Structures are given as C-alpha cells and as structure tokens.
Chimera marker file (.cmm) of the C-alpha trace (Angstrom):
<marker_set name="trace">
<marker id="1" x="-40.138" y="-23.600" z="128.484" r="1" g="1" b="0" radius="0.5"/>
<marker id="2" x="-40.712" y="-19.799" z="128.731" r="1" g="1" b="0" radius="0.5"/>
<marker id="3" x="-44.071" y="-18.016" z="128.028" r="1" g="1" b="0" radius="0.5"/>
<marker id="4" x="-43.948" y="-14.524" z="126.549" r="1" g="1" b="0" radius="0.5"/>
<marker id="5" x="-47.089" y="-12.573" z="126.646" r="1" g="1" b="0" radius="0.5"/>
<marker id="6" x="-47.096" y="-9.512" z="123.996" r="1" g="1" b="0" radius="0.5"/>
<marker id="7" x="-49.556" y="-7.002" z="125.765" r="1" g="1" b="0" radius="0.5"/>
<marker id="8" x="-51.933" y="-8.996" z="127.042" r="1" g="1" b="0" radius="0.5"/>
<marker id="9" x="-55.149" y="-7.364" z="127.667" r="1" g="1" b="0" radius="0.5"/>
<marker id="10" x="-57.437" y="-9.405" z="129.858" r="1" g="1" b="0" radius="0.5"/>
<marker id="11" x="-56.668" y="-10.088" z="133.477" r="1" g="1" b="0" radius="0.5"/>
<marker id="12" x="-58.428" y="-13.606" z="133.913" r="1" g="1" b="0" radius="0.5"/>
<marker id="13" x="-56.522" y="-14.792" z="130.884" r="1" g="1" b="0" radius="0.5"/>
<marker id="14" x="-53.188" y="-13.969" z="132.151" r="1" g="1" b="0" radius="0.5"/>
<marker id="15" x="-54.034" y="-15.251" z="135.778" r="1" g="1" b="0" radius="0.5"/>
<marker id="16" x="-54.926" y="-18.681" z="134.106" r="1" g="1" b="0" radius="0.5"/>
<marker id="17" x="-51.734" y="-18.537" z="132.042" r="1" g="1" b="0" radius="0.5"/>
<marker id="18" x="-49.803" y="-17.826" z="135.314" r="1" g="1" b="0" radius="0.5"/>
<marker id="19" x="-51.373" y="-20.776" z="136.812" r="1" g="1" b="0" radius="0.5"/>
<marker id="20" x="-50.278" y="-22.948" z="134.093" r="1" g="1" b="0" radius="0.5"/>
<marker id="21" x="-46.789" y="-21.508" z="134.345" r="1" g="1" b="0" radius="0.5"/>
<marker id="22" x="-46.805" y="-22.543" z="137.884" r="1" g="1" b="0" radius="0.5"/>
<marker id="23" x="-48.036" y="-26.310" z="136.957" r="1" g="1" b="0" radius="0.5"/>
<marker id="24" x="-45.167" y="-26.572" z="134.199" r="1" g="1" b="0" radius="0.5"/>
<marker id="25" x="-42.360" y="-24.827" z="136.002" r="1" g="1" b="0" radius="0.5"/>
<marker id="26" x="-42.432" y="-22.502" z="132.993" r="1" g="1" b="0" radius="0.5"/>
<marker id="27" x="-41.151" y="-18.801" z="133.561" r="1" g="1" b="0" radius="0.5"/>
<marker id="28" x="-43.642" y="-15.844" z="132.471" r="1" g="1" b="0" radius="0.5"/>
<marker id="29" x="-42.645" y="-12.536" z="130.743" r="1" g="1" b="0" radius="0.5"/>
<marker id="30" x="-44.951" y="-9.923" z="129.905" r="1" g="1" b="0" radius="0.5"/>
<marker id="31" x="-44.471" y="-7.272" z="127.588" r="1" g="1" b="0" radius="0.5"/>
<marker id="32" x="-45.746" y="-3.889" z="128.246" r="1" g="1" b="0" radius="0.5"/>
<marker id="33" x="-48.223" y="-2.332" z="128.023" r="1" g="1" b="0" radius="0.5"/>
<marker id="34" x="-50.417" y="-4.333" z="129.862" r="1" g="1" b="0" radius="0.5"/>
<marker id="35" x="-54.351" y="-4.022" z="129.617" r="1" g="1" b="0" radius="0.5"/>
<marker id="36" x="-54.620" y="-4.210" z="133.447" r="1" g="1" b="0" radius="0.5"/>
<marker id="37" x="-52.769" y="-4.027" z="136.822" r="1" g="1" b="0" radius="0.5"/>
<marker id="38" x="-51.212" y="-6.944" z="138.112" r="1" g="1" b="0" radius="0.5"/>
<marker id="39" x="-52.738" y="-6.331" z="141.589" r="1" g="1" b="0" radius="0.5"/>
<marker id="40" x="-56.171" y="-6.569" z="140.110" r="1" g="1" b="0" radius="0.5"/>
<marker id="41" x="-58.242" y="-9.257" z="141.922" r="1" g="1" b="0" radius="0.5"/>
<marker id="42" x="-59.501" y="-10.827" z="138.453" r="1" g="1" b="0" radius="0.5"/>
<marker id="43" x="-55.915" y="-11.518" z="137.796" r="1" g="1" b="0" radius="0.5"/>
<marker id="44" x="-55.277" y="-13.452" z="141.235" r="1" g="1" b="0" radius="0.5"/>
<marker id="45" x="-58.503" y="-14.795" z="141.222" r="1" g="1" b="0" radius="0.5"/>
<marker id="46" x="-57.879" y="-16.982" z="137.946" r="1" g="1" b="0" radius="0.5"/>
<marker id="47" x="-54.088" y="-17.684" z="139.247" r="1" g="1" b="0" radius="0.5"/>
<marker id="48" x="-55.903" y="-18.836" z="142.771" r="1" g="1" b="0" radius="0.5"/>
<marker id="49" x="-53.010" y="-18.772" z="145.299" r="1" g="1" b="0" radius="0.5"/>
<marker id="50" x="-50.188" y="-19.957" z="143.049" r="1" g="1" b="0" radius="0.5"/>
<marker id="51" x="-49.234" y="-16.676" z="141.622" r="1" g="1" b="0" radius="0.5"/>
<marker id="52" x="-46.784" y="-16.042" z="144.441" r="1" g="1" b="0" radius="0.5"/>
<marker id="53" x="-44.853" y="-18.917" z="142.974" r="1" g="1" b="0" radius="0.5"/>
<marker id="54" x="-44.707" y="-17.855" z="139.471" r="1" g="1" b="0" radius="0.5"/>
<marker id="55" x="-41.713" y="-16.694" z="137.939" r="1" g="1" b="0" radius="0.5"/>
<marker id="56" x="-42.411" y="-13.727" z="136.299" r="1" g="1" b="0" radius="0.5"/>
<marker id="57" x="-40.911" y="-11.040" z="134.276" r="1" g="1" b="0" radius="0.5"/>
<marker id="58" x="-41.892" y="-7.730" z="133.129" r="1" g="1" b="0" radius="0.5"/>
<marker id="59" x="-40.374" y="-5.921" z="130.094" r="1" g="1" b="0" radius="0.5"/>
<marker id="60" x="-41.250" y="-2.007" z="128.822" r="1" g="1" b="0" radius="0.5"/>
<marker id="61" x="-41.219" y="-3.414" z="125.424" r="1" g="1" b="0" radius="0.5"/>
<marker id="62" x="-40.427" y="-6.039" z="122.869" r="1" g="1" b="0" radius="0.5"/>
<marker id="63" x="-37.057" y="-4.428" z="122.338" r="1" g="1" b="0" radius="0.5"/>
<marker id="64" x="-36.165" y="-4.505" z="126.259" r="1" g="1" b="0" radius="0.5"/>
<marker id="65" x="-37.620" y="-7.961" z="126.369" r="1" g="1" b="0" radius="0.5"/>
<marker id="66" x="-35.011" y="-9.034" z="123.376" r="1" g="1" b="0" radius="0.5"/>
<marker id="67" x="-32.271" y="-7.135" z="125.339" r="1" g="1" b="0" radius="0.5"/>
<marker id="68" x="-32.745" y="-9.069" z="128.509" r="1" g="1" b="0" radius="0.5"/>
<marker id="69" x="-33.299" y="-12.470" z="127.020" r="1" g="1" b="0" radius="0.5"/>
<marker id="70" x="-29.619" y="-11.947" z="125.135" r="1" g="1" b="0" radius="0.5"/>
<marker id="71" x="-28.037" y="-13.598" z="128.046" r="1" g="1" b="0" radius="0.5"/>
<marker id="72" x="-30.000" y="-16.483" z="128.071" r="1" g="1" b="0" radius="0.5"/>
<marker id="73" x="-29.858" y="-16.958" z="124.166" r="1" g="1" b="0" radius="0.5"/>
<marker id="74" x="-26.249" y="-16.782" z="124.188" r="1" g="1" b="0" radius="0.5"/>
<marker id="75" x="-26.017" y="-19.494" z="126.956" r="1" g="1" b="0" radius="0.5"/>
<marker id="76" x="-28.426" y="-21.632" z="124.842" r="1" g="1" b="0" radius="0.5"/>
<marker id="77" x="-27.291" y="-20.975" z="121.062" r="1" g="1" b="0" radius="0.5"/>
<marker id="78" x="-30.232" y="-23.603" z="119.960" r="1" g="1" b="0" radius="0.5"/>
<marker id="79" x="-32.772" y="-21.573" z="121.700" r="1" g="1" b="0" radius="0.5"/>
<marker id="80" x="-35.375" y="-20.011" z="119.552" r="1" g="1" b="0" radius="0.5"/>
<marker id="81" x="-38.410" y="-17.639" z="120.009" r="1" g="1" b="0" radius="0.5"/>
<marker id="82" x="-41.687" y="-19.132" z="118.773" r="1" g="1" b="0" radius="0.5"/>
<marker id="83" x="-44.285" y="-16.950" z="117.511" r="1" g="1" b="0" radius="0.5"/>
<marker id="84" x="-47.902" y="-18.054" z="117.822" r="1" g="1" b="0" radius="0.5"/>
<marker id="85" x="-50.130" y="-16.505" z="115.487" r="1" g="1" b="0" radius="0.5"/>
<marker id="86" x="-52.941" y="-17.347" z="113.676" r="1" g="1" b="0" radius="0.5"/>
<marker id="87" x="-51.436" y="-15.762" z="110.474" r="1" g="1" b="0" radius="0.5"/>
<marker id="88" x="-48.695" y="-18.534" z="110.497" r="1" g="1" b="0" radius="0.5"/>
<marker id="89" x="-47.918" y="-21.093" z="107.409" r="1" g="1" b="0" radius="0.5"/>
<marker id="90" x="-47.204" y="-24.166" z="109.665" r="1" g="1" b="0" radius="0.5"/>
<marker id="91" x="-48.388" y="-25.968" z="112.617" r="1" g="1" b="0" radius="0.5"/>
<marker id="92" x="-46.826" y="-26.024" z="115.898" r="1" g="1" b="0" radius="0.5"/>
<marker id="93" x="-46.723" y="-29.663" z="115.608" r="1" g="1" b="0" radius="0.5"/>
<marker id="94" x="-44.605" y="-29.268" z="112.458" r="1" g="1" b="0" radius="0.5"/>
<marker id="95" x="-41.562" y="-28.278" z="114.620" r="1" g="1" b="0" radius="0.5"/>
<marker id="96" x="-39.331" y="-28.823" z="117.213" r="1" g="1" b="0" radius="0.5"/>
<marker id="97" x="-39.708" y="-27.036" z="120.205" r="1" g="1" b="0" radius="0.5"/>
<marker id="98" x="-36.543" y="-27.384" z="122.558" r="1" g="1" b="0" radius="0.5"/>
<marker id="99" x="-36.366" y="-27.025" z="126.528" r="1" g="1" b="0" radius="0.5"/>
<marker id="100" x="-34.939" y="-23.755" z="126.073" r="1" g="1" b="0" radius="0.5"/>
<marker id="101" x="-37.463" y="-22.247" z="123.620" r="1" g="1" b="0" radius="0.5"/>
<marker id="102" x="-39.467" y="-18.982" z="123.900" r="1" g="1" b="0" radius="0.5"/>
<marker id="103" x="-43.298" y="-19.483" z="123.325" r="1" g="1" b="0" radius="0.5"/>
<marker id="104" x="-44.522" y="-15.803" z="122.420" r="1" g="1" b="0" radius="0.5"/>
<marker id="105" x="-48.283" y="-14.860" z="122.077" r="1" g="1" b="0" radius="0.5"/>
<marker id="106" x="-49.894" y="-11.732" z="121.201" r="1" g="1" b="0" radius="0.5"/>
<marker id="107" x="-52.701" y="-9.532" z="122.884" r="1" g="1" b="0" radius="0.5"/>
<marker id="108" x="-56.262" y="-11.073" z="122.460" r="1" g="1" b="0" radius="0.5"/>
<marker id="109" x="-57.821" y="-8.465" z="120.119" r="1" g="1" b="0" radius="0.5"/>
<marker id="110" x="-54.674" y="-8.307" z="117.577" r="1" g="1" b="0" radius="0.5"/>
<marker id="111" x="-52.248" y="-10.924" z="118.276" r="1" g="1" b="0" radius="0.5"/>
<marker id="112" x="-48.305" y="-10.299" z="118.095" r="1" g="1" b="0" radius="0.5"/>
<marker id="113" x="-47.779" y="-7.092" z="115.601" r="1" g="1" b="0" radius="0.5"/>
<marker id="114" x="-46.998" y="-8.025" z="111.868" r="1" g="1" b="0" radius="0.5"/>
<marker id="115" x="-44.038" y="-6.245" z="112.126" r="1" g="1" b="0" radius="0.5"/>
<marker id="116" x="-42.482" y="-8.646" z="114.398" r="1" g="1" b="0" radius="0.5"/>
<marker id="117" x="-44.094" y="-11.743" z="112.594" r="1" g="1" b="0" radius="0.5"/>
<marker id="118" x="-42.508" y="-10.567" z="109.083" r="1" g="1" b="0" radius="0.5"/>
<marker id="119" x="-39.225" y="-10.445" z="110.502" r="1" g="1" b="0" radius="0.5"/>
<marker id="120" x="-39.291" y="-13.830" z="112.004" r="1" g="1" b="0" radius="0.5"/>
<marker id="121" x="-41.585" y="-15.729" z="109.679" r="1" g="1" b="0" radius="0.5"/>
<marker id="122" x="-39.492" y="-18.862" z="109.906" r="1" g="1" b="0" radius="0.5"/>
<marker id="123" x="-40.557" y="-18.909" z="113.886" r="1" g="1" b="0" radius="0.5"/>
<marker id="124" x="-44.041" y="-18.684" z="113.170" r="1" g="1" b="0" radius="0.5"/>
<marker id="125" x="-46.531" y="-21.208" z="114.345" r="1" g="1" b="0" radius="0.5"/>
<marker id="126" x="-50.356" y="-21.588" z="114.354" r="1" g="1" b="0" radius="0.5"/>
<marker id="127" x="-52.851" y="-23.878" z="116.082" r="1" g="1" b="0" radius="0.5"/>
<marker id="128" x="-55.056" y="-25.381" z="113.299" r="1" g="1" b="0" radius="0.5"/>
<marker id="129" x="-58.491" y="-24.353" z="113.312" r="1" g="1" b="0" radius="0.5"/>
<marker id="130" x="-61.406" y="-23.833" z="111.067" r="1" g="1" b="0" radius="0.5"/>
<marker id="131" x="-61.827" y="-20.749" z="109.282" r="1" g="1" b="0" radius="0.5"/>
<marker id="132" x="-65.063" y="-19.248" z="110.299" r="1" g="1" b="0" radius="0.5"/>
<marker id="133" x="-63.414" y="-18.774" z="113.797" r="1" g="1" b="0" radius="0.5"/>
<marker id="134" x="-60.825" y="-15.945" z="114.209" r="1" g="1" b="0" radius="0.5"/>
<marker id="135" x="-58.757" y="-17.416" z="117.204" r="1" g="1" b="0" radius="0.5"/>
<marker id="136" x="-59.041" y="-19.651" z="120.197" r="1" g="1" b="0" radius="0.5"/>
<marker id="137" x="-58.945" y="-17.964" z="123.810" r="1" g="1" b="0" radius="0.5"/>
<marker id="138" x="-55.275" y="-17.022" z="124.773" r="1" g="1" b="0" radius="0.5"/>
<marker id="139" x="-55.220" y="-19.205" z="127.920" r="1" g="1" b="0" radius="0.5"/>
<marker id="140" x="-56.301" y="-22.048" z="125.847" r="1" g="1" b="0" radius="0.5"/>
<marker id="141" x="-53.860" y="-21.602" z="123.179" r="1" g="1" b="0" radius="0.5"/>
<marker id="142" x="-50.716" y="-20.902" z="125.621" r="1" g="1" b="0" radius="0.5"/>
<marker id="143" x="-51.967" y="-24.380" z="127.305" r="1" g="1" b="0" radius="0.5"/>
<marker id="144" x="-52.277" y="-26.218" z="123.890" r="1" g="1" b="0" radius="0.5"/>
<marker id="145" x="-48.961" y="-25.316" z="122.905" r="1" g="1" b="0" radius="0.5"/>
<marker id="146" x="-46.839" y="-25.436" z="126.265" r="1" g="1" b="0" radius="0.5"/>
<marker id="147" x="-47.838" y="-28.737" z="126.343" r="1" g="1" b="0" radius="0.5"/>
<marker id="148" x="-46.894" y="-29.904" z="123.133" r="1" g="1" b="0" radius="0.5"/>
<marker id="149" x="-43.794" y="-28.326" z="123.966" r="1" g="1" b="0" radius="0.5"/>
<marker id="150" x="-43.598" y="-30.015" z="127.400" r="1" g="1" b="0" radius="0.5"/>
<marker id="151" x="-44.386" y="-33.491" z="125.429" r="1" g="1" b="0" radius="0.5"/>
<marker id="152" x="-42.090" y="-33.106" z="122.677" r="1" g="1" b="0" radius="0.5"/>
<marker id="153" x="-39.255" y="-32.590" z="125.614" r="1" g="1" b="0" radius="0.5"/>
<marker id="154" x="-40.559" y="-35.796" z="127.794" r="1" g="1" b="0" radius="0.5"/>
<marker id="155" x="-42.434" y="-33.672" z="130.402" r="1" g="1" b="0" radius="0.5"/>
<marker id="156" x="-39.049" y="-32.669" z="132.132" r="1" g="1" b="0" radius="0.5"/>
<marker id="157" x="-39.966" y="-32.585" z="135.948" r="1" g="1" b="0" radius="0.5"/>
<marker id="158" x="-43.244" y="-33.029" z="135.684" r="1" g="1" b="0" radius="0.5"/>
<marker id="159" x="-45.737" y="-35.689" z="137.733" r="1" g="1" b="0" radius="0.5"/>
<marker id="160" x="-47.066" y="-38.064" z="135.080" r="1" g="1" b="0" radius="0.5"/>
<marker id="161" x="-48.780" y="-40.306" z="137.572" r="1" g="1" b="0" radius="0.5"/>
<marker id="162" x="-51.692" y="-38.917" z="140.086" r="1" g="1" b="0" radius="0.5"/>
<marker id="163" x="-53.022" y="-40.965" z="143.063" r="1" g="1" b="0" radius="0.5"/>
<marker id="164" x="-56.372" y="-41.149" z="144.143" r="1" g="1" b="0" radius="0.5"/>
<marker id="165" x="-57.872" y="-39.218" z="147.020" r="1" g="1" b="0" radius="0.5"/>
<marker id="166" x="-59.804" y="-41.809" z="148.531" r="1" g="1" b="0" radius="0.5"/>
<marker id="167" x="-59.622" y="-44.957" z="146.823" r="1" g="1" b="0" radius="0.5"/>
<marker id="168" x="-56.846" y="-47.397" z="145.559" r="1" g="1" b="0" radius="0.5"/>
<marker id="169" x="-56.422" y="-48.136" z="141.798" r="1" g="1" b="0" radius="0.5"/>
<marker id="170" x="-57.281" y="-51.931" z="140.981" r="1" g="1" b="0" radius="0.5"/>
<marker id="171" x="-54.414" y="-53.881" z="139.537" r="1" g="1" b="0" radius="0.5"/>
<link id1="1" id2="2" r="1" g="1" b="0" radius="0.2"/>
<link id1="2" id2="3" r="1" g="1" b="0" radius="0.2"/>
<link id1="3" id2="4" r="1" g="1" b="0" radius="0.2"/>
<link id1="4" id2="5" r="1" g="1" b="0" radius="0.2"/>
<link id1="5" id2="6" r="1" g="1" b="0" radius="0.2"/>
<link id1="6" id2="7" r="1" g="1" b="0" radius="0.2"/>
<link id1="7" id2="8" r="1" g="1" b="0" radius="0.2"/>
<link id1="8" id2="9" r="1" g="1" b="0" radius="0.2"/>
<link id1="9" id2="10" r="1" g="1" b="0" radius="0.2"/>
<link id1="10" id2="11" r="1" g="1" b="0" radius="0.2"/>
<link id1="11" id2="12" r="1" g="1" b="0" radius="0.2"/>
<link id1="12" id2="13" r="1" g="1" b="0" radius="0.2"/>
<link id1="13" id2="14" r="1" g="1" b="0" radius="0.2"/>
<link id1="14" id2="15" r="1" g="1" b="0" radius="0.2"/>
<link id1="15" id2="16" r="1" g="1" b="0" radius="0.2"/>
<link id1="16" id2="17" r="1" g="1" b="0" radius="0.2"/>
<link id1="17" id2="18" r="1" g="1" b="0" radius="0.2"/>
<link id1="18" id2="19" r="1" g="1" b="0" radius="0.2"/>
<link id1="19" id2="20" r="1" g="1" b="0" radius="0.2"/>
<link id1="20" id2="21" r="1" g="1" b="0" radius="0.2"/>
<link id1="21" id2="22" r="1" g="1" b="0" radius="0.2"/>
<link id1="22" id2="23" r="1" g="1" b="0" radius="0.2"/>
<link id1="23" id2="24" r="1" g="1" b="0" radius="0.2"/>
<link id1="24" id2="25" r="1" g="1" b="0" radius="0.2"/>
<link id1="25" id2="26" r="1" g="1" b="0" radius="0.2"/>
<link id1="26" id2="27" r="1" g="1" b="0" radius="0.2"/>
<link id1="27" id2="28" r="1" g="1" b="0" radius="0.2"/>
<link id1="28" id2="29" r="1" g="1" b="0" radius="0.2"/>
<link id1="29" id2="30" r="1" g="1" b="0" radius="0.2"/>
<link id1="30" id2="31" r="1" g="1" b="0" radius="0.2"/>
<link id1="31" id2="32" r="1" g="1" b="0" radius="0.2"/>
<link id1="32" id2="33" r="1" g="1" b="0" radius="0.2"/>
<link id1="33" id2="34" r="1" g="1" b="0" radius="0.2"/>
<link id1="34" id2="35" r="1" g="1" b="0" radius="0.2"/>
<link id1="35" id2="36" r="1" g="1" b="0" radius="0.2"/>
<link id1="36" id2="37" r="1" g="1" b="0" radius="0.2"/>
<link id1="37" id2="38" r="1" g="1" b="0" radius="0.2"/>
<link id1="38" id2="39" r="1" g="1" b="0" radius="0.2"/>
<link id1="39" id2="40" r="1" g="1" b="0" radius="0.2"/>
<link id1="40" id2="41" r="1" g="1" b="0" radius="0.2"/>
<link id1="41" id2="42" r="1" g="1" b="0" radius="0.2"/>
<link id1="42" id2="43" r="1" g="1" b="0" radius="0.2"/>
<link id1="43" id2="44" r="1" g="1" b="0" radius="0.2"/>
<link id1="44" id2="45" r="1" g="1" b="0" radius="0.2"/>
<link id1="45" id2="46" r="1" g="1" b="0" radius="0.2"/>
<link id1="46" id2="47" r="1" g="1" b="0" radius="0.2"/>
<link id1="47" id2="48" r="1" g="1" b="0" radius="0.2"/>
<link id1="48" id2="49" r="1" g="1" b="0" radius="0.2"/>
<link id1="49" id2="50" r="1" g="1" b="0" radius="0.2"/>
<link id1="50" id2="51" r="1" g="1" b="0" radius="0.2"/>
<link id1="51" id2="52" r="1" g="1" b="0" radius="0.2"/>
<link id1="52" id2="53" r="1" g="1" b="0" radius="0.2"/>
<link id1="53" id2="54" r="1" g="1" b="0" radius="0.2"/>
<link id1="54" id2="55" r="1" g="1" b="0" radius="0.2"/>
<link id1="55" id2="56" r="1" g="1" b="0" radius="0.2"/>
<link id1="56" id2="57" r="1" g="1" b="0" radius="0.2"/>
<link id1="57" id2="58" r="1" g="1" b="0" radius="0.2"/>
<link id1="58" id2="59" r="1" g="1" b="0" radius="0.2"/>
<link id1="59" id2="60" r="1" g="1" b="0" radius="0.2"/>
<link id1="60" id2="61" r="1" g="1" b="0" radius="0.2"/>
<link id1="61" id2="62" r="1" g="1" b="0" radius="0.2"/>
<link id1="62" id2="63" r="1" g="1" b="0" radius="0.2"/>
<link id1="63" id2="64" r="1" g="1" b="0" radius="0.2"/>
<link id1="64" id2="65" r="1" g="1" b="0" radius="0.2"/>
<link id1="65" id2="66" r="1" g="1" b="0" radius="0.2"/>
<link id1="66" id2="67" r="1" g="1" b="0" radius="0.2"/>
<link id1="67" id2="68" r="1" g="1" b="0" radius="0.2"/>
<link id1="68" id2="69" r="1" g="1" b="0" radius="0.2"/>
<link id1="69" id2="70" r="1" g="1" b="0" radius="0.2"/>
<link id1="70" id2="71" r="1" g="1" b="0" radius="0.2"/>
<link id1="71" id2="72" r="1" g="1" b="0" radius="0.2"/>
<link id1="72" id2="73" r="1" g="1" b="0" radius="0.2"/>
<link id1="73" id2="74" r="1" g="1" b="0" radius="0.2"/>
<link id1="74" id2="75" r="1" g="1" b="0" radius="0.2"/>
<link id1="75" id2="76" r="1" g="1" b="0" radius="0.2"/>
<link id1="76" id2="77" r="1" g="1" b="0" radius="0.2"/>
<link id1="77" id2="78" r="1" g="1" b="0" radius="0.2"/>
<link id1="78" id2="79" r="1" g="1" b="0" radius="0.2"/>
<link id1="79" id2="80" r="1" g="1" b="0" radius="0.2"/>
<link id1="80" id2="81" r="1" g="1" b="0" radius="0.2"/>
<link id1="81" id2="82" r="1" g="1" b="0" radius="0.2"/>
<link id1="82" id2="83" r="1" g="1" b="0" radius="0.2"/>
<link id1="83" id2="84" r="1" g="1" b="0" radius="0.2"/>
<link id1="84" id2="85" r="1" g="1" b="0" radius="0.2"/>
<link id1="85" id2="86" r="1" g="1" b="0" radius="0.2"/>
<link id1="86" id2="87" r="1" g="1" b="0" radius="0.2"/>
<link id1="87" id2="88" r="1" g="1" b="0" radius="0.2"/>
<link id1="88" id2="89" r="1" g="1" b="0" radius="0.2"/>
<link id1="89" id2="90" r="1" g="1" b="0" radius="0.2"/>
<link id1="90" id2="91" r="1" g="1" b="0" radius="0.2"/>
<link id1="91" id2="92" r="1" g="1" b="0" radius="0.2"/>
<link id1="92" id2="93" r="1" g="1" b="0" radius="0.2"/>
<link id1="93" id2="94" r="1" g="1" b="0" radius="0.2"/>
<link id1="94" id2="95" r="1" g="1" b="0" radius="0.2"/>
<link id1="95" id2="96" r="1" g="1" b="0" radius="0.2"/>
<link id1="96" id2="97" r="1" g="1" b="0" radius="0.2"/>
<link id1="97" id2="98" r="1" g="1" b="0" radius="0.2"/>
<link id1="98" id2="99" r="1" g="1" b="0" radius="0.2"/>
<link id1="99" id2="100" r="1" g="1" b="0" radius="0.2"/>
<link id1="100" id2="101" r="1" g="1" b="0" radius="0.2"/>
<link id1="101" id2="102" r="1" g="1" b="0" radius="0.2"/>
<link id1="102" id2="103" r="1" g="1" b="0" radius="0.2"/>
<link id1="103" id2="104" r="1" g="1" b="0" radius="0.2"/>
<link id1="104" id2="105" r="1" g="1" b="0" radius="0.2"/>
<link id1="105" id2="106" r="1" g="1" b="0" radius="0.2"/>
<link id1="106" id2="107" r="1" g="1" b="0" radius="0.2"/>
<link id1="107" id2="108" r="1" g="1" b="0" radius="0.2"/>
<link id1="108" id2="109" r="1" g="1" b="0" radius="0.2"/>
<link id1="109" id2="110" r="1" g="1" b="0" radius="0.2"/>
<link id1="110" id2="111" r="1" g="1" b="0" radius="0.2"/>
<link id1="111" id2="112" r="1" g="1" b="0" radius="0.2"/>
<link id1="112" id2="113" r="1" g="1" b="0" radius="0.2"/>
<link id1="113" id2="114" r="1" g="1" b="0" radius="0.2"/>
<link id1="114" id2="115" r="1" g="1" b="0" radius="0.2"/>
<link id1="115" id2="116" r="1" g="1" b="0" radius="0.2"/>
<link id1="116" id2="117" r="1" g="1" b="0" radius="0.2"/>
<link id1="117" id2="118" r="1" g="1" b="0" radius="0.2"/>
<link id1="118" id2="119" r="1" g="1" b="0" radius="0.2"/>
<link id1="119" id2="120" r="1" g="1" b="0" radius="0.2"/>
<link id1="120" id2="121" r="1" g="1" b="0" radius="0.2"/>
<link id1="121" id2="122" r="1" g="1" b="0" radius="0.2"/>
<link id1="122" id2="123" r="1" g="1" b="0" radius="0.2"/>
<link id1="123" id2="124" r="1" g="1" b="0" radius="0.2"/>
<link id1="124" id2="125" r="1" g="1" b="0" radius="0.2"/>
<link id1="125" id2="126" r="1" g="1" b="0" radius="0.2"/>
<link id1="126" id2="127" r="1" g="1" b="0" radius="0.2"/>
<link id1="127" id2="128" r="1" g="1" b="0" radius="0.2"/>
<link id1="128" id2="129" r="1" g="1" b="0" radius="0.2"/>
<link id1="129" id2="130" r="1" g="1" b="0" radius="0.2"/>
<link id1="130" id2="131" r="1" g="1" b="0" radius="0.2"/>
<link id1="131" id2="132" r="1" g="1" b="0" radius="0.2"/>
<link id1="132" id2="133" r="1" g="1" b="0" radius="0.2"/>
<link id1="133" id2="134" r="1" g="1" b="0" radius="0.2"/>
<link id1="134" id2="135" r="1" g="1" b="0" radius="0.2"/>
<link id1="135" id2="136" r="1" g="1" b="0" radius="0.2"/>
<link id1="136" id2="137" r="1" g="1" b="0" radius="0.2"/>
<link id1="137" id2="138" r="1" g="1" b="0" radius="0.2"/>
<link id1="138" id2="139" r="1" g="1" b="0" radius="0.2"/>
<link id1="139" id2="140" r="1" g="1" b="0" radius="0.2"/>
<link id1="140" id2="141" r="1" g="1" b="0" radius="0.2"/>
<link id1="141" id2="142" r="1" g="1" b="0" radius="0.2"/>
<link id1="142" id2="143" r="1" g="1" b="0" radius="0.2"/>
<link id1="143" id2="144" r="1" g="1" b="0" radius="0.2"/>
<link id1="144" id2="145" r="1" g="1" b="0" radius="0.2"/>
<link id1="145" id2="146" r="1" g="1" b="0" radius="0.2"/>
<link id1="146" id2="147" r="1" g="1" b="0" radius="0.2"/>
<link id1="147" id2="148" r="1" g="1" b="0" radius="0.2"/>
<link id1="148" id2="149" r="1" g="1" b="0" radius="0.2"/>
<link id1="149" id2="150" r="1" g="1" b="0" radius="0.2"/>
<link id1="150" id2="151" r="1" g="1" b="0" radius="0.2"/>
<link id1="151" id2="152" r="1" g="1" b="0" radius="0.2"/>
<link id1="152" id2="153" r="1" g="1" b="0" radius="0.2"/>
<link id1="153" id2="154" r="1" g="1" b="0" radius="0.2"/>
<link id1="154" id2="155" r="1" g="1" b="0" radius="0.2"/>
<link id1="155" id2="156" r="1" g="1" b="0" radius="0.2"/>
<link id1="156" id2="157" r="1" g="1" b="0" radius="0.2"/>
<link id1="157" id2="158" r="1" g="1" b="0" radius="0.2"/>
<link id1="158" id2="159" r="1" g="1" b="0" radius="0.2"/>
<link id1="159" id2="160" r="1" g="1" b="0" radius="0.2"/>
<link id1="160" id2="161" r="1" g="1" b="0" radius="0.2"/>
<link id1="161" id2="162" r="1" g="1" b="0" radius="0.2"/>
<link id1="162" id2="163" r="1" g="1" b="0" radius="0.2"/>
<link id1="163" id2="164" r="1" g="1" b="0" radius="0.2"/>
<link id1="164" id2="165" r="1" g="1" b="0" radius="0.2"/>
<link id1="165" id2="166" r="1" g="1" b="0" radius="0.2"/>
<link id1="166" id2="167" r="1" g="1" b="0" radius="0.2"/>
<link id1="167" id2="168" r="1" g="1" b="0" radius="0.2"/>
<link id1="168" id2="169" r="1" g="1" b="0" radius="0.2"/>
<link id1="169" id2="170" r="1" g="1" b="0" radius="0.2"/>
<link id1="170" id2="171" r="1" g="1" b="0" radius="0.2"/>
</marker_set>
C-alpha cells in the first residue's frame, strides 16, 4: 500500500504514520509544503527508531506527485488514488481498495483541497463519525483506512499471529 500526506502540519502525526507504514510495509509520500522539517525531534520520537526503515518520498506539490507516480500507475492499470476526506459521500468500507492503490490524506487543519476532491469525486471516501466532530486525528484516520485496505487484501506479508514473551498459550 502507499500512503500520501498532502501538506501535513504536525510532526508527531507524520512520525506515527511513518511507524505505521513501516509496520505494514507501506510507502509514505509527502507532498510539500510540510509544516515541519523532517529532522525535527518530535517527528523522530513519534516514529521511534523505525524512521530509517521507512520508504519515504517527497514531492514539491500535488502535480509533481502525480507526475512521479505515472510509471507506477501505468505498470498497475487498476491502481487508484483514494482521497480520504470528511466531505466524501461514501465510506471507506464501501469500496474495494487494491494492493497497488494510494490512500491520500490532507493536512490536519483543512484536509485535501476541494479543487482536488471535485476532480476525483468517484475516489473520495470517508470514515463515518458523529456530526458533532469535524474530523479524527490524522494518524488514527490513516491507520483505520490502511488496515481496512490491508484486510481486504489478506494482510499481505504481515505476521498475523504473535508469541508471548514469557509464557505459552494453553491448548
């Protein structure tokens, strides 16, 4: 899977998302401008010691992001970019997310620009929530949608059973 953050603003969120990407073998695409520097302590702290294992790409803007992924989209003609937004008409559970798809999320204060959403209405998805709240935390939103996408694809390459550290499971 591929996670795309459009102009993220909070380093701790991006650090958490980076750690989730490492845990799921997902690439992270960052579309600038960023609201922080990639060497900030807060970013590294949230990503713990996993940041150096992260497959991360930086793009100067949305247009250069689209240009950069054209080869990948051509190699995987069924691949889509899903635009995760509170403004969407359908839920993330109502669509089939493929293994080569991109999940894009907007910045914490404003989301994905509406100009982008209008051009991609069919690929806009949302997380259902009470109308009394504007949005969920960005790193939580990424985890929710990413893990649904991974579930739909059978959790490829991920460990699905764990071991206890000191005890054994009873039969």
